[in-house]
DRENTORKOL-3810 file (N, C-alpha, C; in nm, 4 decimals):
REM DRENTORKOL-3810
@n.u->5.2100; n.v->3.6062; n.w->-6.9912; ca.u->5.2432; ca.v->3.4882; ca.w->-6.7868; c.u->5.3887; c.v->3.5241; c.w->-6.7116
@n.u->5.4082; n.v->3.5185; n.w->-6.6283; ca.u->5.5329; ca.v->3.5315; ca.w->-6.5791; c.u->5.5226; c.v->3.3958; c.w->-6.4674
@n.u->5.7062; n.v->3.3360; n.w->-6.4877; ca.u->5.8035; ca.v->3.2478; ca.w->-6.4451; c.u->5.6530; c.v->3.1854; c.w->-6.2709
@n.u->5.5868; n.v->3.2735; n.w->-6.1998; ca.u->5.5487; ca.v->3.2552; ca.w->-6.0886; c.u->5.4124; c.v->3.2154; c.w->-6.0473
@n.u->5.3269; n.v->3.2599; n.w->-6.1728; ca.u->5.1794; ca.v->3.2899; ca.w->-6.1112; c.u->5.1574; c.v->3.4001; c.w->-6.1530
@n.u->5.2214; n.v->3.5375; n.w->-6.1217; ca.u->5.1570; ca.v->3.6225; ca.w->-6.0144; c.u->5.0371; c.v->3.6890; c.w->-6.1130
@n.u->5.0178; n.v->3.6219; n.w->-6.2941; ca.u->4.9073; ca.v->3.7699; ca.w->-6.3505; c.u->4.7948; c.v->3.6663; c.w->-6.2436
@n.u->4.8152; n.v->3.5127; n.w->-6.3500; ca.u->4.6574; ca.v->3.4449; ca.w->-6.2834; c.u->4.6367; c.v->3.4560; c.w->-6.2050
@n.u->4.6870; n.v->3.5348; n.w->-6.0430; ca.u->4.6734; ca.v->3.5416; ca.w->-5.9204; c.u->4.6079; c.v->3.6402; c.w->-5.9210
@n.u->4.6405; n.v->3.7669; n.w->-5.9737; ca.u->4.5698; ca.v->3.9032; ca.w->-6.0701; c.u->4.4874; c.v->3.8459; c.w->-6.0840
@n.u->4.4676; n.v->3.8279; n.w->-6.2152; ca.u->4.3413; ca.v->3.8434; ca.w->-6.2854; c.u->4.2386; c.v->3.6994; c.w->-6.3189
@n.u->4.2332; n.v->3.6595; n.w->-6.1679; ca.u->4.1383; ca.v->3.5591; ca.w->-6.1509; c.u->4.0125; c.v->3.5785; c.w->-6.1959
@n.u->3.9400; n.v->3.5064; n.w->-6.3109; ca.u->3.8028; ca.v->3.5420; ca.w->-6.3743; c.u->3.8247; c.v->3.6558; c.w->-6.4246
@n.u->3.8813; n.v->3.8162; n.w->-6.4124; ca.u->3.9053; ca.v->3.9705; ca.w->-6.4886; c.u->3.9037; c.v->4.0410; c.w->-6.3082
@n.u->3.9407; n.v->3.9280; n.w->-6.2894; ca.u->3.8728; ca.v->3.9625; ca.w->-6.1607; c.u->3.9620; c.v->4.0775; c.w->-6.0610
@n.u->4.0141; n.v->4.2007; n.w->-6.0083; ca.u->4.2485; ca.v->4.2243; ca.w->-6.0113; c.u->4.1612; c.v->4.2263; c.w->-5.8425
@n.u->4.3207; n.v->4.1134; n.w->-5.8131; ca.u->4.2381; ca.v->4.0802; ca.w->-5.5830; c.u->4.3332; c.v->4.2175; c.w->-5.5320
@n.u->4.3010; n.v->4.3444; n.w->-5.5180; ca.u->4.3942; ca.v->4.3767; ca.w->-5.4211; c.u->4.4622; c.v->4.3578; c.w->-5.2757
@n.u->4.4720; n.v->4.2713; n.w->-5.2841; ca.u->4.5359; ca.v->4.2141; ca.w->-5.1253; c.u->4.6864; c.v->4.1675; c.w->-5.1724
@n.u->4.7681; n.v->4.2488; n.w->-5.1371; ca.u->4.9289; ca.v->4.2653; ca.w->-5.1720; c.u->4.9341; c.v->4.0896; c.w->-5.1318
@n.u->4.9195; n.v->4.0214; n.w->-4.9916; ca.u->4.9873; ca.v->3.9298; ca.w->-4.9193; c.u->4.9911; c.v->3.8085; c.w->-5.0517
@n.u->4.8459; n.v->3.8244; n.w->-5.0888; ca.u->4.7091; ca.v->3.7244; ca.w->-5.1874; c.u->4.7660; c.v->3.7005; c.w->-5.3370
@n.u->4.8466; n.v->3.7903; n.w->-5.3598; ca.u->4.8800; ca.v->3.8049; ca.w->-5.5053; c.u->4.9798; c.v->3.7451; c.w->-5.4800
@n.u->5.1510; n.v->3.7565; n.w->-5.3850; ca.u->5.2197; ca.v->3.7320; ca.w->-5.3895; c.u->5.2888; c.v->3.5316; c.w->-5.2774
@n.u->5.1431; n.v->3.4947; n.w->-5.2281; ca.u->5.1529; ca.v->3.4055; ca.w->-5.2016; c.u->5.2140; c.v->3.2795; c.w->-5.2975
@n.u->5.1759; n.v->3.2754; n.w->-5.3548; ca.u->5.2002; ca.v->3.1763; ca.w->-5.4438; c.u->5.4025; c.v->3.1937; c.w->-5.4808
@n.u->5.3941; n.v->3.2690; n.w->-5.5645; ca.u->5.5168; ca.v->3.3034; ca.w->-5.5803; c.u->5.6372; c.v->3.2833; c.w->-5.4314
@n.u->5.5942; n.v->3.3343; n.w->-5.3765; ca.u->5.6838; ca.v->3.3425; ca.w->-5.2029; c.u->5.6641; c.v->3.2292; c.w->-5.1786
@n.u->5.6189; n.v->3.0866; n.w->-5.1983; ca.u->5.5625; ca.v->2.9155; ca.w->-5.1963; c.u->5.6630; c.v->2.8836; c.w->-5.2376
@n.u->5.7117; n.v->2.9510; n.w->-5.4342; ca.u->5.7873; ca.v->2.8531; ca.w->-5.5286; c.u->5.8940; c.v->2.8751; c.w->-5.5065
@n.u->5.9153; n.v->3.0244; n.w->-5.4615; ca.u->6.1008; ca.v->3.0994; ca.w->-5.3929; c.u->6.1379; c.v->2.9678; c.w->-5.2946
@n.u->6.0570; n.v->2.9790; n.w->-5.2221; ca.u->6.0550; ca.v->2.9337; ca.w->-5.0311; c.u->6.0955; c.v->2.7697; c.w->-5.0896
@n.u->6.0649; n.v->2.6454; n.w->-5.1858; ca.u->6.0749; ca.v->2.5853; ca.w->-5.2347; c.u->6.1973; c.v->2.5496; c.w->-5.2423
@n.u->6.1948; n.v->2.6728; n.w->-5.3884; ca.u->6.3543; ca.v->2.6484; ca.w->-5.4414; c.u->6.4356; c.v->2.6968; c.w->-5.3575
@n.u->6.4432; n.v->2.7925; n.w->-5.3002; ca.u->6.5653; ca.v->2.7705; ca.w->-5.1824; c.u->6.5973; c.v->2.6997; c.w->-5.1073
@n.u->6.5055; n.v->2.5654; n.w->-5.0693; ca.u->6.4988; ca.v->2.4573; ca.w->-5.0446; c.u->6.5841; c.v->2.3380; c.w->-5.0726
@n.u->6.5135; n.v->2.3545; n.w->-5.2188; ca.u->6.6026; ca.v->2.2683; ca.w->-5.2997; c.u->6.7481; c.v->2.2980; c.w->-5.3191
@n.u->6.7651; n.v->2.4502; n.w->-5.2963; ca.u->6.8889; ca.v->2.4723; ca.w->-5.3064; c.u->6.9582; c.v->2.4268; c.w->-5.2164
@n.u->6.9000; n.v->2.4420; n.w->-5.1055; ca.u->6.9951; ca.v->2.3945; ca.w->-4.9361; c.u->7.0308; c.v->2.2503; c.w->-4.9467
@n.u->6.8803; n.v->2.2452; n.w->-4.9863; ca.u->6.9324; ca.v->2.0524; ca.w->-4.9821; c.u->7.0333; c.v->2.0678; c.w->-5.0648
@n.u->7.1067; n.v->2.0420; n.w->-5.2478; ca.u->7.1597; ca.v->2.0064; ca.w->-5.2850; c.u->7.2947; c.v->2.0571; c.w->-5.2483
@n.u->7.3289; n.v->2.1448; n.w->-5.1474; ca.u->7.4847; ca.v->2.1952; ca.w->-5.1034; c.u->7.5019; c.v->2.1249; c.w->-5.0224
@n.u->7.3790; n.v->2.0616; n.w->-4.9111; ca.u->7.3851; ca.v->1.9866; ca.w->-4.8207; c.u->7.4727; c.v->1.8612; c.w->-4.9001
@n.u->7.3763; n.v->1.7874; n.w->-5.0050; ca.u->7.4240; ca.v->1.6617; ca.w->-5.0776; c.u->7.6098; c.v->1.6599; c.w->-5.1701
@n.u->7.5926; n.v->1.7956; n.w->-5.2146; ca.u->7.7369; ca.v->1.8145; ca.w->-5.1836; c.u->7.8020; c.v->1.8209; c.w->-5.1148
@n.u->7.8201; n.v->1.9243; n.w->-4.9814; ca.u->7.9197; ca.v->1.9246; ca.w->-4.8441; c.u->7.9032; c.v->1.7190; c.w->-4.8063
@n.u->7.8264; n.v->1.6604; n.w->-4.7832; ca.u->7.8183; ca.v->1.5430; ca.w->-4.7259; c.u->7.9430; c.v->1.4277; c.w->-4.8871
@n.u->7.8692; n.v->1.5261; n.w->-5.0408; ca.u->8.0362; ca.v->1.3868; ca.w->-5.1093; c.u->8.1283; c.v->1.4162; c.w->-5.0614
@n.u->8.1687; n.v->1.5889; n.w->-5.0502; ca.u->8.2931; ca.v->1.6288; ca.w->-5.0564; c.u->8.3292; c.v->1.5581; c.w->-4.9110
@n.u->8.2860; n.v->1.5283; n.w->-4.7935; ca.u->8.3507; ca.v->1.5204; ca.w->-4.6625; c.u->8.3630; c.v->1.3455; c.w->-4.6570
@n.u->8.2901; n.v->1.2661; n.w->-4.7306; ca.u->8.3945; ca.v->1.2059; ca.w->-4.8304; c.u->8.5036; c.v->1.1859; c.w->-4.9047
@n.u->8.4429; n.v->1.2593; n.w->-5.0373; ca.u->8.5954; ca.v->1.2614; ca.w->-5.0956; c.u->8.6922; c.v->1.2881; c.w->-4.9900
@n.u->8.6719; n.v->1.3641; n.w->-4.8748; ca.u->8.8139; ca.v->1.3903; ca.w->-4.8364; c.u->8.8227; c.v->1.3080; c.w->-4.7120
@n.u->8.7668; n.v->1.2481; n.w->-4.6972; ca.u->8.8092; ca.v->1.1776; ca.w->-4.5881; c.u->8.9190; c.v->1.0802; c.w->-4.6036
@n.u->8.9539; n.v->1.0404; n.w->-4.7158; ca.u->9.1366; ca.v->0.9494; ca.w->-4.7474; c.u->9.1956; c.v->1.0858; c.w->-4.7513
@n.u->9.1436; n.v->1.2381; n.w->-4.8137; ca.u->9.3212; ca.v->1.2640; ca.w->-4.7972; c.u->9.3190; c.v->1.3013; c.w->-4.6432
@n.u->9.2257; n.v->1.2993; n.w->-4.5857; ca.u->9.2553; ca.v->1.4206; ca.w->-4.3887; c.u->9.3576; c.v->1.2662; c.w->-4.3779
@n.u->9.3170; n.v->1.2199; n.w->-4.4602; ca.u->9.3880; ca.v->1.0554; ca.w->-4.3559; c.u->9.5136; c.v->1.0693; c.w->-4.3976
@n.u->9.5026; n.v->1.1210; n.w->-4.5100; ca.u->9.7216; ca.v->1.0870; ca.w->-4.5509; c.u->9.7858; c.v->1.2140; c.w->-4.5456
@n.u->9.6935; n.v->1.2855; n.w->-4.5261; ca.u->9.7721; ca.v->1.4301; ca.w->-4.4391; c.u->9.7950; c.v->1.4046; c.w->-4.3117
@n.u->9.7269; n.v->1.3175; n.w->-4.2190; ca.u->9.7839; ca.v->1.3492; ca.w->-4.0739; c.u->9.9169; c.v->1.2238; c.w->-4.0633
@n.u->9.9166; n.v->1.1099; n.w->-4.1769; ca.u->10.0120; ca.v->1.0749; ca.w->-4.2111; c.u->10.0919; c.v->1.1727; c.w->-4.1774
@n.u->10.1150; n.v->1.2236; n.w->-4.3411; ca.u->10.2389; ca.v->1.2837; ca.w->-4.3435; c.u->10.2705; c.v->1.3886; c.w->-4.2755
@n.u->10.1482; n.v->1.4598; n.w->-4.1781; ca.u->10.2166; ca.v->1.5406; ca.w->-4.0751; c.u->10.2698; c.v->1.4741; c.w->-3.9872
@n.u->10.2514; n.v->1.4102; n.w->-3.9645; ca.u->10.3392; ca.v->1.2212; ca.w->-3.8429; c.u->10.4358; c.v->1.1998; c.w->-3.8718
@n.u->10.5035; n.v->1.2315; n.w->-3.9949; ca.u->10.6216; ca.v->1.1576; ca.w->-4.0967; c.u->10.6689; c.v->1.2822; c.w->-4.0584
@n.u->10.6097; n.v->1.3728; n.w->-4.0940; ca.u->10.6886; ca.v->1.5245; ca.w->-4.1118; c.u->10.7663; c.v->1.5497; c.w->-3.8893
@n.u->10.6553; n.v->1.5269; n.w->-3.8667; ca.u->10.6780; ca.v->1.6025; ca.w->-3.6959; c.u->10.7859; c.v->1.4208; c.w->-3.7169
@n.u->10.8490; n.v->1.3418; n.w->-3.7694; ca.u->10.9693; ca.v->1.2322; ca.w->-3.6604; c.u->11.1104; c.v->1.2972; c.w->-3.7901
@n.u->11.0505; n.v->1.3455; n.w->-3.8800; ca.u->11.1560; ca.v->1.4238; ca.w->-3.9783; c.u->11.2492; c.v->1.5734; c.w->-3.8926
@n.u->11.1623; n.v->1.6201; n.w->-3.8712; ca.u->11.1850; ca.v->1.7130; ca.w->-3.7804; c.u->11.2259; c.v->1.7019; c.w->-3.6700
@n.u->11.2472; n.v->1.6129; n.w->-3.5618; ca.u->11.3123; ca.v->1.5455; ca.w->-3.4628; c.u->11.4233; c.v->1.5133; c.w->-3.5247
@n.u->11.4310; n.v->1.4145; n.w->-3.5745; ca.u->11.5883; ca.v->1.3332; ca.w->-3.6053; c.u->11.6364; c.v->1.4615; c.w->-3.7260
@n.u->11.6297; n.v->1.5706; n.w->-3.7482; ca.u->11.6704; ca.v->1.6968; ca.w->-3.7999; c.u->11.7413; c.v->1.7457; c.w->-3.6741
@n.u->11.6394; n.v->1.7502; n.w->-3.5819; ca.u->11.7311; ca.v->1.8370; ca.w->-3.4579; c.u->11.7914; c.v->1.8256; c.w->-3.3421
@n.u->11.7978; n.v->1.6083; n.w->-3.3737; ca.u->11.8556; ca.v->1.5245; ca.w->-3.2859; c.u->12.0022; c.v->1.5598; c.w->-3.3577
@n.u->12.0227; n.v->1.5780; n.w->-3.5184; ca.u->12.1546; ca.v->1.5531; ca.w->-3.6069; c.u->12.2126; c.v->1.6252; c.w->-3.5321
@n.u->12.1486; n.v->1.7647; n.w->-3.6048; ca.u->12.1939; ca.v->1.9093; ca.w->-3.5241; c.u->12.2668; c.v->1.8616; c.w->-3.3762
@n.u->12.2109; n.v->1.7952; n.w->-3.2910; ca.u->12.2722; ca.v->1.8684; ca.w->-3.1564; c.u->12.3510; c.v->1.7990; c.w->-3.1692
@n.u->12.3489; n.v->1.6411; n.w->-3.2561; ca.u->12.4657; ca.v->1.5558; ca.w->-3.2347; c.u->12.5589; c.v->1.5799; c.w->-3.2885
@n.u->12.5820; n.v->1.6695; n.w->-3.3865; ca.u->12.7032; ca.v->1.7477; ca.w->-3.4713; c.u->12.7506; c.v->1.8351; c.w->-3.3636
@n.u->12.6568; n.v->1.9261; n.w->-3.2522; ca.u->12.8180; ca.v->2.0049; ca.w->-3.1683; c.u->12.8151; c.v->2.1319; c.w->-3.1834
@n.u->12.7449; n.v->2.1283; n.w->-3.3432; ca.u->12.7259; ca.v->2.3157; ca.w->-3.4079; c.u->12.6047; c.v->2.4386; c.w->-3.3836
@n.u->12.6314; n.v->2.5314; n.w->-3.3730; ca.u->12.4432; ca.v->2.5759; ca.w->-3.4103; c.u->12.4190; c.v->2.6469; c.w->-3.4985
@n.u->12.4467; n.v->2.6079; n.w->-3.6482; ca.u->12.4393; ca.v->2.6321; ca.w->-3.7307; c.u->12.4755; c.v->2.5063; c.w->-3.8065
@n.u->12.3773; n.v->2.4743; n.w->-3.9239; ca.u->12.4580; ca.v->2.4167; ca.w->-4.0678; c.u->12.3888; c.v->2.4457; c.w->-4.2083
@n.u->12.4402; n.v->2.4719; n.w->-4.2829; ca.u->12.4265; ca.v->2.5823; ca.w->-4.3390; c.u->12.4345; c.v->2.4255; c.w->-4.5546
@n.u->12.3441; n.v->2.3710; n.w->-4.6249; ca.u->12.4041; ca.v->2.2998; ca.w->-4.7146; c.u->12.3538; c.v->2.3880; c.w->-4.8545
@n.u->12.3554; n.v->2.2704; n.w->-4.9510; ca.u->12.2802; ca.v->2.3442; ca.w->-5.0751; c.u->12.1726; c.v->2.2950; c.w->-5.0645
@n.u->12.0999; n.v->2.2443; n.w->-4.9350; ca.u->11.9336; ca.v->2.2356; ca.w->-4.9557; c.u->11.8566; c.v->2.3375; c.w->-4.8777
@n.u->11.9506; n.v->2.3467; n.w->-4.7664; ca.u->11.8644; ca.v->2.4750; ca.w->-4.7764; c.u->11.9750; c.v->2.4771; c.w->-4.5802
@n.u->11.9442; n.v->2.5145; n.w->-4.4810; ca.u->11.9959; ca.v->2.5020; ca.w->-4.3614; c.u->11.8833; c.v->2.4767; c.w->-4.1765
@n.u->12.0012; n.v->2.4360; n.w->-4.1655; ca.u->11.9363; ca.v->2.3935; ca.w->-3.9859; c.u->12.0017; c.v->2.4461; c.w->-3.8722
@n.u->11.8951; n.v->2.5450; n.w->-3.7855; ca.u->12.0043; ca.v->2.6031; ca.w->-3.6399; c.u->11.9279; c.v->2.5904; c.w->-3.5404
@n.u->12.0316; n.v->2.6169; n.w->-3.4061; ca.u->11.8815; ca.v->2.6723; ca.w->-3.2959; c.u->11.9646; c.v->2.8050; c.w->-3.2872
@n.u->11.8490; n.v->2.8843; n.w->-3.2822; ca.u->11.7917; ca.v->3.0360; ca.w->-3.2768; c.u->11.8412; c.v->3.0608; c.w->-3.0840
@n.u->11.9103; n.v->3.1797; n.w->-3.1013; ca.u->11.9013; ca.v->3.2451; ca.w->-2.9291; c.u->11.7342; c.v->3.3074; c.w->-2.9101
@n.u->11.6757; n.v->3.2797; n.w->-2.8455; ca.u->11.5562; ca.v->3.3454; ca.w->-2.7613; c.u->11.5887; c.v->3.4156; c.w->-2.6560
@n.u->11.4588; n.v->3.5398; n.w->-2.6546; ca.u->11.5431; ca.v->3.5970; ca.w->-2.5168; c.u->11.4416; c.v->3.5638; c.w->-2.4258
@n.u->11.4500; n.v->3.5703; n.w->-2.3300; ca.u->11.4134; ca.v->3.5074; ca.w->-2.2224; c.u->11.2697; c.v->3.5363; c.w->-2.2008
@n.u->11.1879; n.v->3.4768; n.w->-2.1221; ca.u->11.0162; ca.v->3.5130; ca.w->-2.0851; c.u->11.0190; c.v->3.5770; c.w->-1.9942
@n.u->10.9136; n.v->3.6885; n.w->-1.9708; ca.u->10.9126; ca.v->3.7548; ca.w->-1.8280; c.u->10.7492; c.v->3.7268; c.w->-1.7680
@n.u->10.7850; n.v->3.6500; n.w->-1.6750; ca.u->10.6181; ca.v->3.6550; ca.w->-1.6419; c.u->10.5638; c.v->3.7435; c.w->-1.5308
@n.u->10.4374; n.v->3.8009; n.w->-1.5632; ca.u->10.4144; ca.v->3.8883; ca.w->-1.4079; c.u->10.3226; c.v->3.7911; c.w->-1.4193
@n.u->10.3120; n.v->3.8220; n.w->-1.1977; ca.u->10.2339; ca.v->3.8051; ca.w->-1.1220; c.u->10.0721; c.v->3.8819; c.w->-1.1025
@n.u->10.0371; n.v->3.7947; n.w->-1.0183; ca.u->9.8998; ca.v->3.9580; ca.w->-0.9920; c.u->10.0214; c.v->4.0720; c.w->-0.9327
@n.u->10.0922; n.v->4.0482; n.w->-0.8231; ca.u->10.1436; ca.v->4.1259; ca.w->-0.7362; c.u->10.2389; c.v->4.2046; c.w->-0.8334
@n.u->10.2426; n.v->4.1883; n.w->-0.9465; ca.u->10.3547; ca.v->4.2772; ca.w->-0.9923; c.u->10.3249; c.v->4.4443; c.w->-1.0203
@n.u->10.1936; n.v->4.4968; n.w->-1.0003; ca.u->10.1259; ca.v->4.6017; ca.w->-1.0772; c.u->10.2338; c.v->4.6254; c.w->-0.8515
@n.u->10.1380; n.v->4.5685; n.w->-0.7943; ca.u->10.1161; ca.v->4.6400; ca.w->-0.6161; c.u->10.3090; c.v->4.6557; c.w->-0.6221
@n.u->10.4019; n.v->4.5817; n.w->-0.6997; ca.u->10.5047; ca.v->4.6009; ca.w->-0.5778; c.u->10.6183; c.v->4.6997; c.w->-0.7049
@n.u->10.5606; n.v->4.7392; n.w->-0.8089; ca.u->10.6406; ca.v->4.8690; ca.w->-0.8920; c.u->10.5382; c.v->4.9720; c.w->-0.8039
@n.u->10.4018; n.v->4.9496; n.w->-0.7956; ca.u->10.3477; ca.v->5.1128; ca.w->-0.6839; c.u->10.4338; c.v->5.1360; c.w->-0.6084
@n.u->10.4688; n.v->5.0335; n.w->-0.5625; ca.u->10.5657; ca.v->5.0265; ca.w->-0.3935; c.u->10.6992; c.v->5.0569; c.w->-0.3878
@n.u->10.7746; n.v->4.9998; n.w->-0.4674; ca.u->10.9557; ca.v->4.9820; ca.w->-0.5200; c.u->10.9715; c.v->5.1201; c.w->-0.5837
@n.u->10.8970; n.v->5.1319; n.w->-0.7349; ca.u->10.9171; ca.v->5.2920; ca.w->-0.7714; c.u->10.7809; c.v->5.3455; c.w->-0.8290
@n.u->10.7838; n.v->5.3880; n.w->-0.7104; ca.u->10.6286; ca.v->5.4761; ca.w->-0.7215; c.u->10.6520; c.v->5.5940; c.w->-0.8488
@n.u->10.7593; n.v->5.6912; n.w->-0.8097; ca.u->10.7368; ca.v->5.7531; ca.w->-0.9473; c.u->10.7633; c.v->5.7366; c.w->-1.0825
@n.u->10.7934; n.v->5.6442; n.w->-1.0990; ca.u->10.7863; ca.v->5.5505; ca.w->-1.2134; c.u->10.6553; c.v->5.4899; c.w->-1.2661
@n.u->10.5417; n.v->5.5123; n.w->-1.1840; ca.u->10.4558; ca.v->5.3500; ca.w->-1.1692; c.u->10.3569; c.v->5.4835; c.w->-1.3418
@n.u->10.3858; n.v->5.5561; n.w->-1.3395; ca.u->10.3468; ca.v->5.6036; ca.w->-1.4716; c.u->10.3986; c.v->5.5906; c.w->-1.6169
@n.u->10.5023; n.v->5.5165; n.w->-1.6242; ca.u->10.5466; ca.v->5.4773; ca.w->-1.6815; c.u->10.5389; c.v->5.2866; c.w->-1.7153
@n.u->10.4917; n.v->5.2135; n.w->-1.6635; ca.u->10.5216; ca.v->5.0663; ca.w->-1.6667; c.u->10.3630; c.v->5.0688; c.w->-1.6392
@n.u->10.2769; n.v->5.0830; n.w->-1.5780; ca.u->10.0826; ca.v->5.0849; ca.w->-1.5519; c.u->10.0376; c.v->5.2108; c.w->-1.5887
@n.u->9.9093; n.v->5.0673; n.w->-1.7135; ca.u->9.7799; ca.v->5.1775; ca.w->-1.7512; c.u->9.6844; c.v->5.0622; c.w->-1.7004
@n.u->9.6165; n.v->5.1790; n.w->-1.6741; ca.u->9.4588; ca.v->5.2459; ca.w->-1.6301; c.u->9.3724; c.v->5.2342; c.w->-1.7210
@n.u->9.2503; n.v->5.1476; n.w->-1.7567; ca.u->9.1711; ca.v->5.1460; ca.w->-1.8535; c.u->9.0842; c.v->5.1690; c.w->-1.8111
@n.u->8.9548; n.v->5.2686; n.w->-1.9106; ca.u->8.7929; ca.v->5.2538; ca.w->-1.9013; c.u->8.7183; c.v->5.2070; c.w->-1.9337
@n.u->8.6618; n.v->5.1070; n.w->-1.9399; ca.u->8.5545; ca.v->5.1035; ca.w->-2.1253; c.u->8.3722; c.v->5.0425; c.w->-2.0276
@n.u->8.3335; n.v->5.0279; n.w->-2.1844; ca.u->8.1618; ca.v->5.0725; ca.w->-2.0618; c.u->8.1521; c.v->4.9559; c.w->-2.0917
@n.u->8.0156; n.v->4.8798; n.w->-1.9730; ca.u->7.9576; ca.v->4.7848; ca.w->-2.0175; c.u->7.8680; c.v->4.8473; c.w->-2.1097
@n.u->7.8627; n.v->4.7317; n.w->-2.2155; ca.u->7.7277; ca.v->4.7799; ca.w->-2.3258; c.u->7.6079; c.v->4.7753; c.w->-2.3107
@n.u->7.6234; n.v->4.5722; n.w->-2.2210; ca.u->7.4629; ca.v->4.5169; ca.w->-2.2032; c.u->7.3459; c.v->4.5736; c.w->-2.1077
@n.u->7.3811; n.v->4.6236; n.w->-2.0121; ca.u->7.3671; ca.v->4.7274; ca.w->-1.9098; c.u->7.3329; c.v->4.8729; c.w->-1.9466
@n.u->7.4405; n.v->4.8896; n.w->-2.0507; ca.u->7.4693; ca.v->5.0751; ca.w->-2.0740; c.u->7.2972; c.v->5.0533; c.w->-2.1912
@n.u->7.2678; n.v->4.9795; n.w->-2.2969; ca.u->7.2347; ca.v->4.9976; ca.w->-2.3488; c.u->7.0254; c.v->4.9388; c.w->-2.3265
@n.u->7.0201; n.v->4.8455; n.w->-2.2196; ca.u->6.9063; ca.v->4.8587; ca.w->-2.1772; c.u->6.8296; c.v->5.0013; c.w->-2.0860
@n.u->6.9276; n.v->5.0816; n.w->-1.9768; ca.u->6.9239; ca.v->5.1916; ca.w->-1.9892; c.u->6.8440; c.v->5.2773; c.w->-2.0408
@n.u->6.9785; n.v->5.2356; n.w->-2.1651; ca.u->6.8868; ca.v->5.3888; ca.w->-2.2970; c.u->6.7300; c.v->5.3463; c.w->-2.3415
@n.u->6.7708; n.v->5.2635; n.w->-2.3826; ca.u->6.6181; ca.v->5.1608; ca.w->-2.4211; c.u->6.4927; c.v->5.1814; c.w->-2.3435
@n.u->6.5059; n.v->5.2029; n.w->-2.2124; ca.u->6.4233; ca.v->5.1730; ca.w->-2.0950; c.u->6.4039; c.v->5.2830; c.w->-2.0630
@n.u->6.4899; n.v->5.4509; n.w->-2.0972; ca.u->6.4597; ca.v->5.5541; ca.w->-2.1423; c.u->6.5410; c.v->5.5986; c.w->-1.9137
@n.u->6.5910; n.v->5.5391; n.w->-1.8822; ca.u->6.6903; ca.v->5.5633; ca.w->-1.7409; c.u->6.7738; c.v->5.6666; c.w->-1.7509
@n.u->6.8366; n.v->5.6472; n.w->-1.8380; ca.u->6.9335; ca.v->5.8165; ca.w->-1.8551; c.u->6.9208; c.v->5.7958; c.w->-2.0307
@n.u->7.0011; n.v->5.9701; n.w->-2.0198; ca.u->7.0232; ca.v->6.0130; ca.w->-2.1752; c.u->7.1423; c.v->6.0805; c.w->-2.1309
@n.u->7.2145; n.v->6.0773; n.w->-2.2773; ca.u->7.3443; ca.v->6.0655; ca.w->-2.2770; c.u->7.3349; c.v->6.1910; c.w->-2.4306
@n.u->7.4810; n.v->6.2986; n.w->-2.3770; ca.u->7.4591; ca.v->6.3590; ca.w->-2.5140; c.u->7.5547; c.v->6.2899; c.w->-2.5999
@n.u->7.6790; n.v->6.2543; n.w->-2.5129; ca.u->7.7196; ca.v->6.1602; ca.w->-2.6353; c.u->7.7448; c.v->6.0803; c.w->-2.6863
@n.u->7.5557; n.v->5.9742; n.w->-2.6809; ca.u->7.5663; ca.v->5.8659; ca.w->-2.7877; c.u->7.4769; c.v->5.9265; c.w->-2.8874
@n.u->7.4628; n.v->5.8344; n.w->-3.0106; ca.u->7.2667; ca.v->5.8868; ca.w->-3.1249; c.u->7.3105; c.v->5.7454; c.w->-3.1301
@n.u->7.1958; n.v->5.7503; n.w->-3.1788; ca.u->7.1541; ca.v->5.6846; ca.w->-3.2424; c.u->7.1458; c.v->5.5824; c.w->-3.3691
@n.u->7.1674; n.v->5.4684; n.w->-3.4401; ca.u->7.1500; ca.v->5.4780; ca.w->-3.6185; c.u->7.0735; c.v->5.3622; c.w->-3.5892
@n.u->7.0083; n.v->5.4098; n.w->-3.6937; ca.u->6.8407; ca.v->5.3092; ca.w->-3.7450; c.u->6.9380; c.v->5.2006; c.w->-3.8351
@n.u->6.8610; n.v->5.1211; n.w->-3.7910; ca.u->6.8961; ca.v->4.9790; ca.w->-3.8796; c.u->6.8130; c.v->4.9724; c.w->-3.9316
@n.u->6.8337; n.v->4.9161; n.w->-4.1049; ca.u->6.7426; ca.v->4.8658; ca.w->-4.2060; c.u->6.6837; c.v->4.7435; c.w->-4.1893
@n.u->6.5254; n.v->4.6667; n.w->-4.1971; ca.u->6.4685; ca.v->4.5545; ca.w->-4.1970; c.u->6.5992; c.v->4.4291; c.w->-4.1795
@n.u->6.5781; n.v->4.3630; n.w->-4.1487; ca.u->6.6617; ca.v->4.2162; ca.w->-4.2046; c.u->6.5820; c.v->4.1233; c.w->-4.2440
@n.u->6.6029; n.v->4.1045; n.w->-4.3668; ca.u->6.5159; ca.v->3.9987; ca.w->-4.4495; c.u->6.5974; c.v->3.8685; c.w->-4.4208
@n.u->6.4868; n.v->3.7774; n.w->-4.4086; ca.u->6.4823; ca.v->3.6683; ca.w->-4.3638; c.u->6.3672; c.v->3.5698; c.w->-4.4792
@n.u->6.3981; n.v->3.4473; n.w->-4.4353; ca.u->6.2913; ca.v->3.3067; ca.w->-4.4311; c.u->6.3477; c.v->3.2143; c.w->-4.3617
@n.u->6.2187; n.v->3.0914; n.w->-4.4068; ca.u->6.2323; ca.v->2.9566; ca.w->-4.3402; c.u->6.0991; c.v->2.8871; c.w->-4.4469
@n.u->6.1591; n.v->2.7466; n.w->-4.4621; ca.u->6.1212; ca.v->2.6926; ca.w->-4.5373; c.u->6.0070; c.v->2.6243; c.w->-4.4438
@n.u->5.8850; n.v->2.6191; n.w->-4.4725; ca.u->5.8584; ca.v->2.4921; ca.w->-4.3940; c.u->5.7623; c.v->2.3606; c.w->-4.4330
@n.u->5.7623; n.v->2.3549; n.w->-4.5797; ca.u->5.7791; ca.v->2.2245; ca.w->-4.6773; c.u->5.7425; c.v->2.1458; c.w->-4.6265
END
């Protein structure tokens, strides 16, 4: 006999049961119960992990605060030195020169098209994309037929739910 009682179900009183659903019903039930037990154990471990990590999380927050304070002090110290960069045996600190940030407005495209019409193609990109939801609905309903479209059959997706 197997672990799940399939042989017992098949050979009740020497009569073969022909309904596949009945043959495997008890086995499926046991497997569903096992999955529920495993999920429960995982949840318990995650809860334990949360409790164990709570103290570490507090320490991390404290250290992050201390790091921010130390970095602010480091920046202030470099500022007071009136130097752009200072190198030590332990490392270095400097103020890096950053490029200016360019901010574009809603009217930038119109301005380029007006002031520089011959250069507009170099600066303006026009893009097109498909509205997939309405397209899919119309294709599935048979409202439109496209030669440049194909279907890829998908395998059945296995799902389960333990309701015990």
